[in-house]
C-alpha positions in Angstrom: 0.0 0.0 0.0 1.3 3.4 -1.0 2.3 5.9 1.7 0.6 9.3 1.8 3.7 11.0 0.4 3.9 8.6 -2.5 0.2 9.1 -3.2 0.8 12.9 -3.3 3.7 12.5 -5.7 1.6 10.4 -8.0 -1.2 12.9 -7.9 1.3 15.7 -8.6 2.5 13.8 -11.7 -1.1 13.4 -12.8 -1.7 17.1 -12.4 1.3 17.9 -14.6 -0.2 15.6 -17.3 -3.6 17.2 -16.9 -2.1 20.7 -17.2 -0.3 19.7 -20.4 -3.6 18.4 -21.8 -5.4 21.6 -20.9 -2.7 23.7 -22.7 -3.0 21.4 -25.7 -6.8 21.7 -25.9 -6.7 25.4 -25.4 -4.1 25.7 -28.1 -6.8 24.5 -30.6 -8.6 27.8 -29.9 -5.9 30.3 -28.7 -2.7 31.0 -30.6 0.3 31.8 -28.4 -0.3 33.5 -25.0 1.4 30.6 -23.3 2.6 32.7 -20.3 -0.9 34.1 -19.8 -2.5 30.6 -20.0 0.1 29.4 -17.5 -0.6 32.2 -15.1 -4.4 31.7 -15.4 -3.9 28.0 -14.6 -1.7 28.8 -11.6 -4.3 31.2 -10.3 -7.1 28.7 -10.6 -5.1 25.9 -8.9 -4.1 28.3 -6.1 -7.9 29.1 -5.6 -7.3 32.7 -6.7 -8.8 35.3 -9.1 -7.1 37.1 -12.0 -7.2 40.6 -13.4 -6.4 40.6 -17.1 -5.2 43.8 -18.7 -4.7 44.2 -22.4 -5.9 46.2 -25.4 -9.0 45.1 -27.2 -8.8 42.2 -29.7 -6.3 40.0 -27.8 -8.8 37.2 -27.2 -9.1 37.7 -23.5 -12.8 36.8 -23.5 -12.3 33.9 -25.9 -9.5 32.6 -23.7 -11.6 32.6 -20.5 -14.5 31.1 -22.2 -12.3 28.3 -23.7 -10.7 27.7 -20.3 -14.2 27.1 -18.7 -15.0 24.7 -21.5 -11.8 22.7 -21.1 -12.3 22.6 -17.4 -16.0 21.7 -17.6 -17.1 24.7 -15.5 -20.3 26.7 -15.7 -19.5 30.1 -17.3 -21.1 33.5 -17.3 -19.9 36.7 -18.8 -20.9 40.0 -17.2 -20.4 43.1 -19.3 -19.7 46.0 -16.9 -21.2 49.3 -17.9 -21.7 52.7 -16.1 -25.4 51.9 -15.6 -24.9 48.3 -14.2 -26.4 47.9 -10.7 -25.3 45.5 -7.9 -28.5 43.5 -8.3 -27.7 42.9 -12.0 -24.7 40.9 -10.7 -25.8 39.2 -7.5 -29.5 38.8 -8.3 -32.6 40.2 -6.4 -35.6 39.2 -4.4 -38.9 39.2 -6.4 -42.5 38.8 -5.2 -44.2 35.6 -6.3 -47.8 34.8 -5.9 -49.1 31.2 -5.3 -51.8 30.7 -8.0 -53.8 28.4 -5.7 -53.7 30.2 -2.3 -53.0 33.7 -3.6 -50.3 34.0 -0.9 -47.3 36.2 -1.9 -43.8 35.3 -0.9 -40.3 36.7 -1.6 -38.2 34.5 -3.8 -34.6 35.0 -4.7 -33.8 35.2 -8.4 -30.1 34.3 -8.9 -27.9 36.7 -10.9 -25.0 35.8 -13.2 -22.6 35.6 -10.3 -24.0 32.1 -9.7 -21.6 30.3 -12.0 -18.2 28.7 -11.4 -16.2 30.9 -13.8 -17.1 34.5 -14.1 -15.7 36.8 -16.7 -16.1 40.4 -15.4 -15.5 42.2 -18.7 -14.2 45.7 -18.5 -14.6 45.8 -14.7 -13.4 49.4 -14.5 -16.3 50.7 -16.5 -18.8 50.5 -13.7 -19.0 52.6 -10.5 -17.5 51.5 -7.2 -20.9 50.5 -5.7 -21.4 47.9 -8.4 -17.7 46.8 -8.3 -18.1 46.1 -4.6 -20.9 43.6 -5.4 -18.0 41.3 -6.3 -16.1 41.7 -3.1 -18.1 39.3 -0.9 -18.3 36.8 -3.8 -14.5 36.9 -4.4 -13.6 36.7 -0.7 -16.3 34.6 0.9 -17.6 32.7 -2.1 -21.1 33.7 -1.1 -23.8 36.4 -1.8 -25.9 38.0 0.9 -29.3 39.4 -0.1 -32.0 40.5 2.3 -30.3 39.0 5.3 -29.9 35.6 3.6 -26.5 34.2 2.5 -26.4 32.1 -0.6 -23.2 30.0 -1.2 -21.7 29.9 -4.7 -20.9 26.7 -6.5 -17.3 25.5 -6.0 -14.8 25.9 -7.5 -15.4 29.6 -8.1 -13.2 32.1 -10.0 -13.5 35.7 -11.1 -11.4 36.6 -14.2 -11.8 40.3 -14.8 -10.5 42.3 -17.8 -9.7 46.0 -18.1 -8.5 48.2 -21.0 -5.3 50.0 -20.2 -5.4 52.7 -22.9 -8.9 54.2 -22.6 -9.4 55.8 -19.2 -12.2 58.3 -19.9 -15.5 57.3 -18.2 -13.8 54.6 -16.1 -13.7 54.0 -12.4 -10.3 52.7 -11.2 -10.6 49.6 -8.9 -10.3 50.4 -5.2 -7.1 49.1 -3.6 -9.1 46.6 -1.4 -10.6 45.0 -4.5 -7.4 44.9 -6.5 -5.7 43.2 -3.6 -8.2 40.4 -3.8 -6.9 39.4 -7.2 -4.1 36.9 -7.0 -2.5 38.0 -10.3 -2.6 41.1 -12.4 -1.8 39.5 -15.8 -0.7 41.6 -18.8 -1.9 40.3 -22.2 0.5 41.5 -24.9 0.4 41.6 -28.7 1.1 38.3 -30.5 4.3 37.7 -32.4 4.2 38.1 -36.2 3.9 34.4 -37.0 1.3 34.0 -34.3 -0.7 36.9 -35.7 -0.5 35.2 -39.2 -2.0 32.0 -37.7 -4.7 34.0 -35.9 -5.7 35.8 -39.1 -5.7 32.5 -41.0 -7.9 30.8 -38.5 -10.4 33.6 -38.0 -10.9 34.4 -41.7 -11.5 30.8 -42.8 -13.9 27.9 -42.0 -11.6 26.7 -39.1 -13.4 25.4 -36.1 -11.8 24.5 -32.8 -13.2 21.3 -31.3 -12.2 21.2 -27.6 -13.0 18.6 -25.1 -13.2 18.8 -21.3 -10.0 17.7 -19.6 -10.7 18.3 -15.9 -13.8 18.8 -13.8 -14.7 20.9 -10.8 -14.2 18.2 -8.2 -10.8 17.4 -9.8 -9.8 21.1 -9.6 -10.7 21.2 -5.9 -8.6 18.0 -5.3 -5.7 19.7 -7.1 -6.1 22.8 -4.9 -5.9 20.7 -1.8 -2.8 18.8 -3.2 -0.7 21.9 -4.0 -1.2 23.2 -0.4 0.8 20.2 0.7 3.9 21.2 -1.2 6.7 22.1 1.3 8.4 25.5 1.3 12.0 25.6 2.4 12.9 28.2 5.0 15.3 30.1 2.7 12.4 30.5 0.1 10.0 31.7 2.8 12.6 34.2 3.9 13.1 35.4 0.4 9.4 36.0 0.0 9.2 38.0 3.2 12.3 40.0 2.3 10.9 40.7 -1.2 7.4 41.9 0.0 8.7 43.9 2.9 11.3 45.5 0.6 8.4 47.2 -1.3 7.2 49.1 1.8 8.9 52.5 2.0 8.2 53.0 5.7 10.0 49.8 6.8 13.2 50.5 8.7 15.2 48.3 6.3 13.7 49.9 3.1 16.4 50.8 0.6 16.7 54.4 -0.7 15.1 53.9 -4.1 12.0 52.3 -2.6 11.4 55.4 -0.5 11.8 57.6 -3.6 9.7 55.4 -6.0 7.0 53.7 -3.9 4.1 55.5 -2.1 2.5 52.3 -0.7 3.9 48.8 -0.8 2.4 45.3 -0.9 0.6 43.8 2.1 0.7 40.4 3.7 -1.7 39.0 1.1 1.2 39.4 -1.4 3.3 37.0 0.6 0.5 34.5 0.9 -0.2 34.5 -2.8 3.5 34.3 -3.7 3.8 31.2 -1.6 0.6 29.6 -2.9 1.3 30.4 -6.6 4.9 29.3 -6.1 3.6 25.9 -4.9 1.5 25.5 -8.0 4.3 26.5 -10.4 6.6 24.0 -8.7 4.2 21.1 -9.2 3.6 22.2 -12.8 7.4 22.2 -13.3 7.6 18.7 -12.1 8.9 19.4 -8.6 7.3 18.9 -5.2 9.1 21.7 -3.5 9.2 25.5 -4.1 12.4 27.3 -5.2 13.4 31.0 -5.3 13.1 30.7 -9.1 9.4 30.0 -8.7 9.0 33.2 -6.6 11.0 35.4 -9.0 9.0 34.1 -12.0 5.7 35.1 -10.3 6.8 38.3 -8.6 5.5 40.7 -11.3 1.9 39.4 -11.7 1.6 39.2 -7.8 3.1 42.6 -7.0 2.3 44.9 -9.9 -1.2 45.8 -8.6 -0.2 46.0 -5.0 2.5 48.7 -5.4 1.5 52.4 -5.7 4.3 54.4 -7.3 5.1 57.9 -6.2 4.6 61.0 -8.3 8.3 61.2 -8.9 8.4 57.7 -10.3 5.6 58.5 -12.7 7.2 61.8 -13.7 10.4 60.0 -14.6 8.5 57.4 -16.6 9.3 54.6 -14.2 6.5 52.0 -14.2 5.6 49.4 -11.5 7.3 46.6 -13.5 10.5 48.6 -13.5 10.3 49.0 -9.8 9.7 45.3 -9.2 12.8 44.5 -11.4 14.9 46.8 -9.1 13.4 45.3 -5.9 14.2 41.7 -7.2 17.8 42.8 -7.8 18.0 44.4 -4.3 16.8 41.4 -2.4 19.6 38.8 -2.0 19.1 35.1 -2.6 19.8 33.2 0.6 21.7 29.9 0.4 20.0 26.9 2.1 21.6 26.0 5.4 21.8 22.3 4.5 24.3 23.0 1.7 26.6 25.3 3.6 
């Protein structure tokens, strides 16, 4: 009979195989964007939500819809607009009359949030009151209406998109809501040959036939598995040093941090770096986290948790540049067992 550790290793190997199948199936629909797909998968397996940022036409919506199909999850797309109300997302109570008794009762009519994968399209186009309707759902995986709390189906993910170039008539996400996204993923333009393939597919009779590779219960089992991945002390120390280095008011903050960062990342950044690092380690075929895993995920975890100063913006220094400098400033610690 296999030991618990051997069973976990076997499940980890199965997860790697499943991940490769997901990427393969999604490749029938999406050309390129391998880094974005990897980060989306890491977020899902780490039980987190994603904020996707990219100009229109980069297949963000198509990618999320395809991912829900490959994962056999229920999917709903919510188009955020300035006139969208919270009840349009969460649902509302309606009065229903019994045709036989004539008695009237309040009945809850579920909104589109009651699905396993939610695409919040152009989330920054709706006012803060409506944006906040997502907060409880994202954090608690439930919706409260009229004093009653309704649980959401598990697993539950919010994948939100926003347009980085058109800011008129938009409402920037509050810091509290941005912090609830595990990753802030930047979707970039495709390479020339990838764009050629995109044009060829979309202007012909090509049709992508994708099949489900993993189910909701399987995803929940994978989420439980990755939490068992051990984190060496030197990796934990690196994460803490990295996140604390982004805070200008910390005593150990280096000079450029005080000049370029107004507010740094909070403890949730450390939690998400560790969780995401565990998932990446498994997907890379390892059952332990390394500093390389943390460095590879530092940008999507930190870029929406750091507020640059006016001086940084005036000098044209963006958040990704600041994260690069912070990564160089934090030393890699050598594991004690190899000293």
